[in-house]
N, CA and C atoms as a LAMMPS dump frame, in Angstrom:
ITEM: TIMESTEP
0
ITEM: NUMBER OF ATOMS
489
ITEM: BOX BOUNDS ff ff ff
-5.0000000000000000e+02 5.0000000000000000e+02
-5.0000000000000000e+02 5.0000000000000000e+02
-5.0000000000000000e+02 5.0000000000000000e+02
ITEM: ATOMS id mol type element x y z
1 1 1 N 1.092 -1.369 0.183
2 1 2 C -0.039 -0.016 0.201
3 1 3 C 1.029 1.44 -0.068
4 2 1 N 0.541 2.008 -0.802
5 2 2 C 1.329 3.347 -0.654
6 2 3 C 0.502 4.155 0.194
7 3 1 N 1.753 5.301 0.766
8 3 2 C 1.452 6.181 1.739
9 3 3 C 0.595 7.407 0.868
10 4 1 N 0.922 7.395 0.06
11 4 2 C -0.129 9.095 -0.58
12 4 3 C -1.344 8.627 -0.641
13 5 1 N -2.135 7.073 -0.814
14 5 2 C -3.164 6.885 -1.205
15 5 3 C -3.91 6.767 0.152
16 6 1 N -3.102 6.852 1.584
17 6 2 C -4.412 6.821 3.023
18 6 3 C -4.059 8.839 2.855
19 7 1 N -3.724 9.697 2.079
20 7 2 C -3.316 11.113 2.461
21 7 3 C -4.671 11.308 2.229
22 8 1 N -5.603 11.548 1.383
23 8 2 C -6.619 12.006 1.176
24 8 3 C -8.194 11.806 2.159
25 9 1 N -7.97 10.475 2.478
26 9 2 C -9.14 9.926 3.622
27 9 3 C -8.565 10.487 4.692
28 10 1 N -7.461 11.05 5.008
29 10 2 C -6.943 11.26 6.52
30 10 3 C -7.174 13.426 6.304
31 11 1 N -7.602 13.65 5.891
32 11 2 C -7.284 15.375 5.582
33 11 3 C -8.178 15.838 6.604
34 12 1 N -9.957 15.371 6.648
35 12 2 C -10.595 15.806 7.92
36 12 3 C -10.102 15.995 8.993
37 13 1 N -9.372 14.468 9.39
38 13 2 C -8.861 14.453 10.818
39 13 3 C -8.056 15.492 10.997
40 14 1 N -7.44 15.433 10.212
41 14 2 C -6.053 16.279 10.224
42 14 3 C -6.572 17.813 10.672
43 15 1 N -7.71 18.423 9.795
44 15 2 C -8.078 19.818 9.851
45 15 3 C -8.623 19.568 11.376
46 16 1 N -9.557 19.351 11.56
47 16 2 C -9.81 19.249 13.2
48 16 3 C -8.585 19.177 14.307
49 17 1 N -8.328 18.046 14.128
50 17 2 C -7.004 18.284 14.994
51 17 3 C -6.123 19.461 15.082
52 18 1 N -5.798 20.086 13.945
53 18 2 C -5.185 21.303 13.884
54 18 3 C -6.024 22.091 14.289
55 19 1 N -7.475 22.663 14.164
56 19 2 C -8.18 23.266 14.897
57 19 3 C -8.516 23.208 16.545
58 20 1 N -8.115 21.99 16.717
59 20 2 C -8.574 22.091 18.144
60 20 3 C -7.025 22.69 18.904
61 21 1 N -5.671 22.159 17.895
62 21 2 C -4.613 22.609 17.838
63 21 3 C -4.625 24.494 18.375
64 22 1 N -4.932 24.793 17.524
65 22 2 C -5.048 26.215 16.993
66 22 3 C -5.579 26.944 18.674
67 23 1 N -6.571 26.16 18.946
68 23 2 C -7.562 26.63 20.297
69 23 3 C -6.631 26.379 21.09
70 24 1 N -6.346 25.434 21.211
71 24 2 C -5.584 25.351 22.7
72 24 3 C -4.109 26.478 23.134
73 25 1 N -3.107 26.438 21.547
74 25 2 C -2.511 27.412 21.56
75 25 3 C -3.169 28.779 22.053
76 26 1 N -3.954 29.503 21.709
77 26 2 C -4.736 30.607 21.688
78 26 3 C -5.042 30.795 22.878
79 27 1 N -5.704 29.764 23.833
80 27 2 C -6.035 29.62 25.275
81 27 3 C -5.089 29.947 26.188
82 28 1 N -3.525 29.087 26.039
83 28 2 C -2.878 29.166 26.498
84 28 3 C -1.803 30.4 26.492
85 29 1 N -1.888 31.142 25.554
86 29 2 C -1.39 32.452 25.348
87 29 3 C -1.641 33.556 26.111
88 30 1 N -3.496 33.242 25.83
89 30 2 C -4.27 33.883 26.957
90 30 3 C -3.438 34.118 28.277
91 31 1 N -4.19 33.002 29.07
92 31 2 C -3.997 32.4 29.899
93 31 3 C -2.606 33.113 30.271
94 32 1 N -1.196 33.319 29.754
95 32 2 C -0.333 33.565 30.123
96 32 3 C -0.14 35.278 29.759
97 33 1 N -0.978 35.727 29.122
98 33 2 C -1.24 37.334 29.075
99 33 3 C -1.516 37.832 30.223
100 34 1 N -2.541 36.928 30.849
101 34 2 C -3.337 37.579 32.077
102 34 3 C -2.248 37.289 33.193
103 35 1 N -1.578 36.499 33.419
104 35 2 C -0.383 36.414 34.227
105 35 3 C 0.232 37.041 34.184
106 36 1 N 1.007 37.738 33.011
107 36 2 C 2.258 38.518 32.738
108 36 3 C 1.681 39.968 33.352
109 37 1 N 0.359 40.46 33.357
110 37 2 C 0.362 41.915 33.866
111 37 3 C 0.153 41.765 35.468
112 38 1 N 1.005 43.33 36.018
113 38 2 C 0.363 43.254 36.814
114 38 3 C 0.089 44.81 37.398
115 39 1 N -0.778 44.605 38.331
116 39 2 C -1.654 46.17 38.881
117 39 3 C -0.638 46.34 40.23
118 40 1 N -0.03 47.161 40.587
119 40 2 C -0.139 47.912 41.905
120 40 3 C -1.086 48.677 42.261
121 41 1 N -1.385 48.495 43.698
122 41 2 C -2.116 49.235 44.459
123 41 3 C -1.494 49.929 45.897
124 42 1 N -1.467 51.216 45.939
125 42 2 C -0.759 51.476 46.653
126 42 3 C -1.762 52.158 47.562
127 43 1 N -2.414 51.722 48.636
128 43 2 C -3.217 52.034 49.837
129 43 3 C -2.228 52.77 51.071
130 44 1 N -2.975 54.398 50.853
131 44 2 C -2.575 55.028 51.74
132 44 3 C -3.62 54.794 53.038
133 45 1 N -3.016 54.66 54.424
134 45 2 C -3.959 54.652 55.081
135 45 3 C -3.982 56.182 55.583
136 46 1 N -5.591 55.714 56.356
137 46 2 C -6.313 56.628 56.459
138 46 3 C -5.916 57.633 57.663
139 47 1 N -6.282 58.733 57.626
140 47 2 C -5.794 59.648 58.589
141 47 3 C -6.503 59.307 60.235
142 48 1 N -5.815 59.415 61.19
143 48 2 C -6.685 59.301 62.699
144 48 3 C -6.137 60.311 63.222
145 49 1 N -7.136 60.912 63.622
146 49 2 C -6.918 62.337 64.517
147 49 3 C -8.017 61.995 66.022
148 50 1 N -7.246 62.151 67.496
149 50 2 C -7.619 62.114 68.633
150 50 3 C -7.902 63.449 68.852
151 51 1 N -9.526 63.607 69.49
152 51 2 C -9.824 64.822 69.798
153 51 3 C -9.174 65.426 71.365
154 52 1 N -8.849 66.316 71.072
155 52 2 C -8.173 67.397 72.372
156 52 3 C -8.434 67.643 73.092
157 53 1 N -9.271 68.423 74.089
158 53 2 C -9.796 69.168 74.973
159 53 3 C -8.822 69.707 76.014
160 54 1 N -8.577 71.344 75.682
161 54 2 C -7.881 72.214 76.009
162 54 3 C -8.431 72.617 77.768
163 55 1 N -7.324 72.57 78.672
164 55 2 C -8.132 73.033 79.973
165 55 3 C -8.649 74.432 79.908
166 56 1 N -9.496 74.019 80.557
167 56 2 C -10.229 75.385 81.033
168 56 3 C -11.324 75.744 79.637
169 57 1 N -11.534 74.777 79.063
170 57 2 C -12.417 74.992 77.596
171 57 3 C -13.537 74.077 77.801
172 58 1 N -15.117 74.159 77.434
173 58 2 C -15.588 74.023 77.178
174 58 3 C -16.198 72.792 76.283
175 59 1 N -16.01 71.327 76.092
176 59 2 C -16.126 70.955 74.771
177 59 3 C -17.536 70.581 74.382
178 60 1 N -17.273 70.75 73.123
179 60 2 C -19.063 70.951 72.024
180 60 3 C -19.22 69.151 71.885
181 61 1 N -20.377 68.718 72.592
182 61 2 C -21.286 67.488 72.766
183 61 3 C -21.603 67.332 70.661
184 62 1 N -21.807 66.539 70.117
185 62 2 C -22.51 66.197 68.913
186 62 3 C -23.772 65.687 69.69
187 63 1 N -24.749 65.888 68.93
188 63 2 C -25.877 64.758 69.382
189 63 3 C -25.952 63.568 68.923
190 64 1 N -26.753 62.8 69.797
191 64 2 C -26.802 61.586 69.503
192 64 3 C -27.685 61.203 68.482
193 65 1 N -27.909 59.44 67.84
194 65 2 C -29.304 58.927 67.622
195 65 3 C -30.376 58.473 68.73
196 66 1 N -30.226 59.342 69.956
197 66 2 C -30.92 58.676 70.717
198 66 3 C -32.021 59.654 71.303
199 67 1 N -33.537 59.167 71.683
200 67 2 C -34.625 59.77 71.717
201 67 3 C -34.033 60.3 73.133
202 68 1 N -34.707 61.408 74.033
203 68 2 C -34.691 61.661 75.203
204 68 3 C -35.01 60.512 76.253
205 69 1 N -34.561 60.445 77.313
206 69 2 C -34.852 59.211 77.807
207 69 3 C -35.941 59.866 79.478
208 70 1 N -36.623 58.565 79.558
209 70 2 C -37.37 58.783 80.912
210 70 3 C -35.895 59.034 82.202
211 71 1 N -36.375 59.294 83.366
212 71 2 C -35.768 59.368 84.139
213 71 3 C -35.129 57.927 85.088
214 72 1 N -35.995 57.34 84.354
215 72 2 C -36.06 55.554 85.334
216 72 3 C -35.272 54.497 83.882
217 73 1 N -34.893 55.426 82.902
218 73 2 C -34.396 54.488 81.75
219 73 3 C -33.239 53.168 82.272
220 74 1 N -33.577 52.165 82.023
221 74 2 C -32.566 51.011 82.754
222 74 3 C -31.471 51.27 81.147
223 75 1 N -30.427 50.852 81.892
224 75 2 C -29.056 51.196 80.96
225 75 3 C -28.715 50.099 80.726
226 76 1 N -27.753 49.481 79.539
227 76 2 C -27.08 48.26 79.121
228 76 3 C -27.528 47.367 78.849
229 77 1 N -28.622 46.961 78.412
230 77 2 C -29.122 45.848 77.59
231 77 3 C -28.855 45.961 76.113
232 78 1 N -28.451 45.445 75.67
233 78 2 C -27.878 45.329 73.987
234 78 3 C -29.185 44.069 73.23
235 79 1 N -29.164 44.048 71.711
236 79 2 C -29.698 43.526 70.8
237 79 3 C -29.116 43.915 69.926
238 80 1 N -29.406 42.615 68.832
239 80 2 C -28.818 42.931 67.57
240 80 3 C -29.503 42.242 66.192
241 81 1 N -29.713 42.757 64.884
242 81 2 C -30.237 42.989 64.042
243 81 3 C -29.507 42.353 63.052
244 82 1 N -29.397 41.375 62.198
245 82 2 C -28.351 41.387 60.987
246 82 3 C -28.903 41.877 59.98
247 83 1 N -28.076 42.337 59.042
248 83 2 C -28.838 42.927 57.468
249 83 3 C -28.213 41.51 56.308
250 84 1 N -29.099 40.604 55.903
251 84 2 C -28.773 39.675 54.957
252 84 3 C -28.877 39.789 53.693
253 85 1 N -28.059 38.991 52.769
254 85 2 C -28.795 39.513 51.467
255 85 3 C -27.867 38.731 50.973
256 86 1 N -27.67 38.331 49.162
257 86 2 C -27.374 38.015 48.451
258 86 3 C -28.266 37.778 46.716
259 87 1 N -27.919 36.93 45.963
260 87 2 C -28.769 36.807 44.895
261 87 3 C -30.032 36.446 45.292
262 88 1 N -30.948 36.581 46.741
263 88 2 C -32.17 36.03 47.102
264 88 3 C -33.117 36.709 47.524
265 89 1 N -32.209 38.546 47.651
266 89 2 C -32.717 39.407 48.193
267 89 3 C -32.138 39.739 49.445
268 90 1 N -32.463 40.981 49.915
269 90 2 C -32.038 41.138 51.462
270 90 3 C -33.264 41.522 52.635
271 91 1 N -32.681 41.243 53.33
272 91 2 C -33.353 41.66 54.451
273 91 3 C -32.797 41.533 55.996
274 92 1 N -34.188 42.293 56.863
275 92 2 C -33.396 42.726 58.386
276 92 3 C -33.728 40.979 59.424
277 93 1 N -32.75 40.588 60.153
278 93 2 C -33.066 39.25 60.765
279 93 3 C -32.827 39.349 62.137
280 94 1 N -33.611 39.805 62.811
281 94 2 C -34.668 38.972 63.376
282 94 3 C -35.339 40.756 62.645
283 95 1 N -36.977 39.975 61.736
284 95 2 C -37.738 40.986 60.974
285 95 3 C -38.559 41.378 62.356
286 96 1 N -38.777 41.106 63.201
287 96 2 C -39.641 41.583 64.306
288 96 3 C -38.664 41.006 65.579
289 97 1 N -38.739 42.378 66.196
290 97 2 C -38.144 42.345 67.644
291 97 3 C -38.663 43.129 68.898
292 98 1 N -38.889 42.531 69.739
293 98 2 C -39.452 42.904 71.091
294 98 3 C -38.149 43.148 72.344
295 99 1 N -38.205 44.063 72.807
296 99 2 C -36.661 44.603 73.703
297 99 3 C -37.666 45.003 74.751
298 100 1 N -37.094 45.409 75.852
299 100 2 C -37.422 46.652 76.571
300 100 3 C -36.643 48.037 76.424
301 101 1 N -37.335 48.841 76.947
302 101 2 C -36.901 50.624 76.633
303 101 3 C -35.419 50.438 77.615
304 102 1 N -34.685 51.078 76.922
305 102 2 C -32.968 51.112 77.329
306 102 3 C -32.201 50.27 76.449
307 103 1 N -32.779 49.768 75.931
308 103 2 C -32.023 48.54 74.897
309 103 3 C -31.443 49.308 74.006
310 104 1 N -30.442 49.062 73.41
311 104 2 C -29.717 49.485 72.643
312 104 3 C -29.615 48.512 71.37
313 105 1 N -29.896 48.359 70.117
314 105 2 C -29.668 47.771 69.034
315 105 3 C -28.998 48.407 68.056
316 106 1 N -28.04 46.996 67.896
317 106 2 C -26.92 46.837 66.859
318 106 3 C -27.065 45.895 65.54
319 107 1 N -27.082 46.817 64.523
320 107 2 C -27.341 46.63 63.035
321 107 3 C -26.182 46.321 62.702
322 108 1 N -25.903 45.048 62.363
323 108 2 C -24.75 44.607 61.582
324 108 3 C -24.824 44.566 59.865
325 109 1 N -24.145 44.715 58.438
326 109 2 C -24.336 44.572 57.445
327 109 3 C -23.558 43.592 57.08
328 110 1 N -24.577 42.164 56.89
329 110 2 C -23.36 41.081 56.539
330 110 3 C -23.263 41.041 55.053
331 111 1 N -23.809 41.458 54.395
332 111 2 C -23.755 41.704 52.764
333 111 3 C -22.753 42.617 51.892
334 112 1 N -22.711 42.59 50.961
335 112 2 C -21.688 43.485 50.578
336 112 3 C -22.042 44.574 49.724
337 113 1 N -23.839 45.091 49.93
338 113 2 C -24.602 46.091 49.57
339 113 3 C -24.847 46.76 50.464
340 114 1 N -24.63 48.045 50.068
341 114 2 C -25.071 49.273 51.203
342 114 3 C -26.78 49.071 51.617
343 115 1 N -26.785 49.879 52.933
344 115 2 C -28.189 49.952 53.027
345 115 3 C -28.254 50.885 54.255
346 116 1 N -29.898 51.336 54.276
347 116 2 C -30.052 52.26 55.4
348 116 3 C -31.107 51.239 56.782
349 117 1 N -31.09 51.951 57.724
350 117 2 C -31.966 51.603 58.898
351 117 3 C -32.569 52.89 58.999
352 118 1 N -33.666 52.94 58.355
353 118 2 C -34.504 53.865 58.484
354 118 3 C -35.794 54.295 58.831
355 119 1 N -36.173 54.622 60.411
356 119 2 C -37.287 54.928 60.989
357 119 3 C -38.661 55.21 59.523
358 120 1 N -39.729 54.773 60.041
359 120 2 C -40.561 55.362 59.158
360 120 3 C -41.84 56.247 59.818
361 121 1 N -41.113 56.503 60.71
362 121 2 C -41.659 58.115 61.627
363 121 3 C -40.596 58.875 61.848
364 122 1 N -39.633 58.6 61.062
365 122 2 C -38.079 59.459 61.782
366 122 3 C -37.356 59.594 62.949
367 123 1 N -37.546 58.633 63.598
368 123 2 C -36.966 58.317 64.84
369 123 3 C -35.386 58.05 64.96
370 124 1 N -35.012 57.695 63.884
371 124 2 C -33.675 57.532 63.657
372 124 3 C -32.947 57.096 62.17
373 125 1 N -32.246 57.49 61.684
374 125 2 C -31.975 57.075 60.144
375 125 3 C -30.33 56.396 60.626
376 126 1 N -29.674 55.145 59.869
377 126 2 C -28.47 54.934 59.968
378 126 3 C -28.304 54.624 59.019
379 127 1 N -26.994 54.676 58.423
380 127 2 C -26.575 54.204 56.741
381 127 3 C -25.226 52.869 56.97
382 128 1 N -25.302 51.699 56.708
383 128 2 C -24.563 50.756 56.843
384 128 3 C -24.045 50.476 55.161
385 129 1 N -22.795 51.242 55.405
386 129 2 C -21.946 51.089 53.855
387 129 3 C -21.742 49.757 53.108
388 130 1 N -21.245 49.3 53.753
389 130 2 C -20.726 47.681 53.588
390 130 3 C -20.809 47.036 54.521
391 131 1 N -20.537 45.333 54.103
392 131 2 C -19.988 44.557 55.243
393 131 3 C -19.361 44.785 56.2
394 132 1 N -19.683 44.609 57.49
395 132 2 C -19.174 44.943 58.512
396 132 3 C -19.709 46.088 58.734
397 133 1 N -20.022 47.081 58.179
398 133 2 C -20.691 48.207 58.626
399 133 3 C -21.905 48.221 59.578
400 134 1 N -22.197 48.805 60.688
401 134 2 C -22.759 48.858 62.419
402 134 3 C -23.026 50.419 62.544
403 135 1 N -24.386 50.15 62.769
404 135 2 C -25.753 51.219 63.257
405 135 3 C -25.551 50.858 64.664
406 136 1 N -25.769 51.869 65.553
407 136 2 C -26.443 51.48 67.117
408 136 3 C -27.595 52.385 67.34
409 137 1 N -28.508 52.033 67.948
410 137 2 C -29.847 53.11 68.124
411 137 3 C -30.352 52.79 69.414
412 138 1 N -30.168 53.387 70.595
413 138 2 C -30.709 53.512 71.908
414 138 3 C -32.162 53.86 72.125
415 139 1 N -33.232 52.708 72.256
416 139 2 C -34.494 52.703 72.168
417 139 3 C -34.835 53.31 73.759
418 140 1 N -35.514 54.761 74.145
419 140 2 C -35.778 55.124 75.474
420 140 3 C -36.989 55.307 75.904
421 141 1 N -37.616 54.946 74.534
422 141 2 C -39.287 54.948 75.111
423 141 3 C -40.227 53.831 74.661
424 142 1 N -41.274 53.622 75.259
425 142 2 C -42.058 51.835 75.094
426 142 3 C -42.791 52.809 73.231
427 143 1 N -43.042 51.784 72.63
428 143 2 C -43.739 51.924 71.564
429 143 3 C -43.096 50.71 70.348
430 144 1 N -44.091 50.973 69.544
431 144 2 C -43.623 49.959 67.986
432 144 3 C -42.659 51.132 67.102
433 145 1 N -41.486 50.635 66.455
434 145 2 C -41.019 51.096 65.967
435 145 3 C -40.521 50.416 64.199
436 146 1 N -41.593 51.03 63.338
437 146 2 C -41.238 50.218 61.895
438 146 3 C -40.441 51.395 61.305
439 147 1 N -39.568 50.139 60.393
440 147 2 C -38.121 50.397 59.996
441 147 3 C -38.025 49.918 58.359
442 148 1 N -37.24 50.599 57.598
443 148 2 C -37.039 49.979 56.279
444 148 3 C -35.357 50.391 55.583
445 149 1 N -35.475 50.177 54.844
446 149 2 C -34.191 50.213 54.094
447 149 3 C -33.962 50.857 52.755
448 150 1 N -33.915 52.516 52.892
449 150 2 C -34.024 53.325 51.487
450 150 3 C -33.748 52.83 50.713
451 151 1 N -32.847 52.472 50.783
452 151 2 C -31.948 51.955 49.396
453 151 3 C -32.485 50.458 48.608
454 152 1 N -33.484 49.507 49.644
455 152 2 C -34.068 48.588 49.245
456 152 3 C -35.979 48.714 49.737
457 153 1 N -36.469 49.211 49.396
458 153 2 C -37.714 49.408 49.997
459 153 3 C -38.487 48.025 50.855
460 154 1 N -38.413 47.241 49.494
461 154 2 C -39.352 45.82 50.344
462 154 3 C -38.413 45.034 51.475
463 155 1 N -37.455 45.782 52.087
464 155 2 C -36.803 45.745 52.685
465 155 3 C -37.656 46.149 54.495
466 156 1 N -38.358 45.456 55.304
467 156 2 C -39.017 46.247 56.301
468 156 3 C -38.787 45.231 57.503
469 157 1 N -38.994 45.783 58.837
470 157 2 C -38.902 45.328 59.495
471 157 3 C -39.561 45.71 60.756
472 158 1 N -39.903 45.475 62.101
473 158 2 C -40.486 46.28 63.325
474 158 3 C -40.041 46.148 64.576
475 159 1 N -39.788 46.84 65.477
476 159 2 C -39.341 46.821 66.858
477 159 3 C -40.464 47.027 68.038
478 160 1 N -40.579 46.241 68.437
479 160 2 C -41.506 46.841 69.606
480 160 3 C -41.204 46.835 71.022
481 161 1 N -40.646 48.102 71.558
482 161 2 C -40.183 48.364 72.452
483 161 3 C -41.451 48.363 74.293
484 162 1 N -41.015 47.82 75.194
485 162 2 C -42.238 47.383 76.112
486 162 3 C -41.193 47.877 77.275
487 163 1 N -42.518 48.418 78.367
488 163 2 C -41.266 49.044 79.987
489 163 3 C -40.984 47.758 80.944
């Protein structure tokens, strides 16, 4: 049998093999090109300031997110609310919470998206910029406080404060 007689019958197989080989070479070249680049980010540390008060000078007190407290308000109680979310949507957890007067609630954002903690009546409004951000508010009077996220209005929750 002559070698030349097999050549025409192998052309389709050779074409497919060369095509696959060309794709592999192209993929390898792209992978190496991606590995060869480098990006350097120079992080600049955030400036930190330490407030100082000069002797015999009255210090200015900033307003807080606290409603005026009655004289018999207990202190020290804590409660936590997490902001959950991802592809299935965002939510406050728990969405219904009952606490005592004087309790400080801390909201913690566990998602990468920014959120707010906005009272429906304007009693409080906090911003949760990204994952790990927190907002604290001390409830100093009894009542029902409904709130939402102004960025994601479907996120709603309620805190009931009892005496």
